[in-house]
N, C-alpha and C positions, 0 to 999 in steps of 0.2 A: 152527295156522298158524305160531305162534312156533317150535314144535319143528321143523316142516318147514324153516323158514328156517335154524335152527341146523344141521340136518342137511346142507342144501345148502351152507352156509358151510364146514362141516367137510369135506365132500367136495371142495369147490374148493380148500381149504387142503391137503388130502392130495394132490390132483392136482398142486398146485404143488410140494410137497415131492418127489413122485416125479419130476417133471420136473427139479428141481434135482439130485436124486441121480443122474440119468442123465448129468450133466455133470461133467467132471473139474475144470473151471474156469469160474467165472461172475463177471464184473465188471459192476457197474451204477453208472453215473455216477461212476466212480472218479476222485478228484481228490486230488492232493497238492501243496500249496504250501509254499514256504520263504520266508515273508515275501511280497515282491512277485514272487519267482521261481516259475515253474511247473515242477513235477516232471513230473506227468501231469495231464491235464485232461479230465474228463467222458468217461472211456473206458467203453464198453459192449462186452463181448466174452464169447462163450460157446465153450467147447471141449468137445465130447462125449468121453465116455470111449472110449479106444481110438484116438483120432485122433493123427496126427503133425502138429503145428502149428509152423510157423516164425515167429519174431518178428524182424523186420528193422528196422534204422534206423541212421543214422550215430552216431558217438560223441556223447554228450550229448543224444540224442533222447528219452531217458526209458525205455529198455529195462530197465536195472538197477533203476531206481526202481519200475517196475511189478512186477518180480519180487520185490523186497523187500516191497512192499505185499501181494503175493499170499501170501507166506510168513508174513505177520504180523510181520515184522521192523520195519516202519514202520506207523504208524497213519494212515489216510487223513484228509485234511481234510474230505472229503465223499464220499458214496457208500459202496459195500461191495464186498467180494470174498469168494467162497467157493471152497474146494478140496474136492473129493470130498464136496460137500454140507455142509461145515462153514464157518461164518462165521469167517474168519481173524482178525478184529479181536477177536472175543469168546472163541473156543475153539480157538486155533491148535494147542494141544497135542493136542487130540482128533484132528487130521488128521495129526499128525507120523508115525505108523506107516505111513501110506499114501504118503509122499513120499520121493523120493531127490533130493538137490539138490547140484549143483556150482556154486559161485559163480564169477564171472568173475575175481575177485581171491582166489586161494586162500591161506589162512593155515594153515600147519602148524607144529607145535612142532619146532624144529630138533634138539634134544638128545635125542630119543627115536627108536627104530627105526621103520621102516615097519610092521613086524608089530605093535608095541605100539600104534601109531596106529590100525591097523585093528581090533585087538582091543578097544581102549578105546571106539571109536565103536560097534562091534558090541554091546558090553555095555550101551550106552545105548538100544539099539533092541529092540523086542519081537519083531521078525522075525529068524530066524537068518541068518547070512551064508552062505547056501547056494550063492551064485554066485561066491564068491571065487576058487576054483581055476579056474573057467571063464574069469573075467575076466583072471586072470594070463596065461592062454594067449592070449586074444584080443588083449591089449595088449602081448604079447611082453615081459612083466615077469618076470625071473628070480626065482624064489621065494627064492633065496639072498640077493638084494639086500634082502629084507624085514628082514634082521637088521642091516643097516647103519643108522646114524643118518640122519635126513632131511636134515641139513645137508650130507651128502656127495652128495646126489642132484642130478642135472642138472635143468634146468627141465622137460624132457620126462618124467623119472621122477616128479617131483612131481605133474605133471598126471595121469599114469597112476594114482598113488596116490590122488589126489582122486577120480578116476572110479571106482576100485574101492570106495572108501569110500562113495560116493554110491549105487552100484548093487549092492553085494554082497548086500543083503537083499531083492533082487527087488521093488522098490517098484512099486505099481500106477500111480503118477504120477511121471514122471521129468522134472525141470526142470534143464536144462543151460544155463549161461550161458557162451558162447564155449568149448565143451568141447575143441576140437582144437588149441588153442594149444600150441606146443612139441612136438606129435606129428609124427613123420615121415609122409610120404604113404602108405606101406604100412599103418601102424598106423591112420591116419585112415580108410582104406578098410575095414579090418577092423572098426573101431568102428561105422561107419555101417551096415555089413551086419549086425552084431550087434544094433544098435538096431532095425533093420527086423524082425528075427526076433522080438524081444521085443514089438514092436507087433503082429505077427501072432498073438501069444499073448494079446492084449487089453490090453497096457500102453499107457498114454497118454504121449506125448512132447511136451513144450513146449521148443522148441529155439531159443535165441537165438544168433545168429551173424552175423558179417559176411562169412563165407566162403559166397558165394551159390551156388557149385556144390554144396556140401554140402546146403544147404537145398533146392535144386532136386531133388537125387537122393533125399533122404530124406522130405521133407514133402509132405503132401496139400494143406494150405492154408497161406497166409502172411498175416500181418498186418504192415502197414507203419506205423511210427510216426515222426512228425516234430514237433519242438518240443513234445513231450509229448502230442500229439494223435494218435489212431489215425485215419489218413487213408484206409486201405483194407484190407479183408479179402477175399481171393479165393482160389479153388482154383488150384493151380499149373498144372493142365492148362488151365483156362480162360484163365489169364494167357498161356500159350504160344499158344493158338489166337488170342486177340485181338491178339497181337503180330505177326501175319503171319509172314513168313519173312525171314531176313537173307541178302542177296545180296552177294557179293564178286566184282568183275570185275577182272581184270588184263589190261591191253592191251599190245601190243607197242610202241606209241608213244603219245604224248599224244593224248587224245581229249576233245572237248568233250561234256559230259553231254547237251547239247541234242539230240545225234544219237540218243540212245536213251531219253530220258525219256518215260515213258508214265504213264497214270493209275494211281495207287496207290503211287507211289514217294515215300518221305519220308526225311528225315534223311541226305541225301547227304554223304559225306565223301570227300575226295580226298587221297591221299598219293602224289605222283609219278604213276605209271601205275595205281595201285591205287584203285578206287572201291568204297565200301561204303555200303549203305543198307538200309532195310527196305522190303519190297514187300507190299502187301495185294492179295488177289485172285489170279487166274491169272497165272503168269509168261509165258504164251504170247505176248502182245503184245511183251514185253521181248525174248524170244528171237528173235522175227521181226525186230526192229530190229538185233539184234546180228549177224545173218548177214553184213551188209555192212561190219562194222567189224573192225579188226585185233585180234581177241580172242585172248589167249594162254591164259587159264584162267578158269573160273567155278565158284563154289560157291553153292549155295542150301541153307540149313539152318534149322531152327527157331531162334527167338530164344533167347538165353541169358537166364536170370533176371537176370544182371548188366546186360544191356542194358535190360530192362524196368524194373528198379529205378532205373537212372540216368535213364531217361525220366520216371518218376514223380516223382523228386525234383528233377530239374534241367531237364527239358524237352529234354534233348539226345537225339539219336538214337544209333544203334549206333556202336561204335568198333571 
């Protein structure tokens, strides 16, 4: 009987290890306090391997603290976090070969060249920098500029260099903290498309950003953090469906909303003759009311993540 119990315990333990190894990130009761100040509080979060996960929150919400805890750069006050099955407080160096990380505040040595920067970082990594040439093209970074000192780089060039350094070794887990700062819109689009392709090949992406359109385009799920607490984790598609549709009406002259208000309208905003709100359910009753009104234009579209994010944090409707 004792042996059977030991075998069952070992099997359960093995099953737990297998489940954890299927996750790229797992946080349990993760807490970090700075005296009486809360960095993050009691966060439980699991991100499966291969997922594109967006991490959202205003400045000071705890996003960067969470990422630093995840990387083992900070030790938690309570709880634990593992990356790729490795407890980061105990064995963070064991997970390092699996991770590519771009910090929100990028620190580069100004008096060395971009090439030396990349070569030096590559020499510290067990994986070869096999994606460097590809990333130079994706980010529109002229290879000749690698021979210039970093102090001569613009903000955008420094950001590109940081991205290349983080991604050149094709990491299975990519952690990016505000990655598109300083990049022009064309390069931003190319980076987002490239990250999607890497995800299709099985790479995991943990993407912290305040550019909500990027998160909406790229990520499958989003976690929202406020005051150090994880307040919601939801699939982006579910978030869109639950948010109804955003309707914008433009009238030829001033119109009182009472003439078209129907069940399901919320968050009405009026700017001169422009009325904007969210509508849940069928728009047919609304359209029937509008027939008799001096309507100049109408748009009905899915809600933007920006609107849903604002609603979650402030209770405000669409703008």
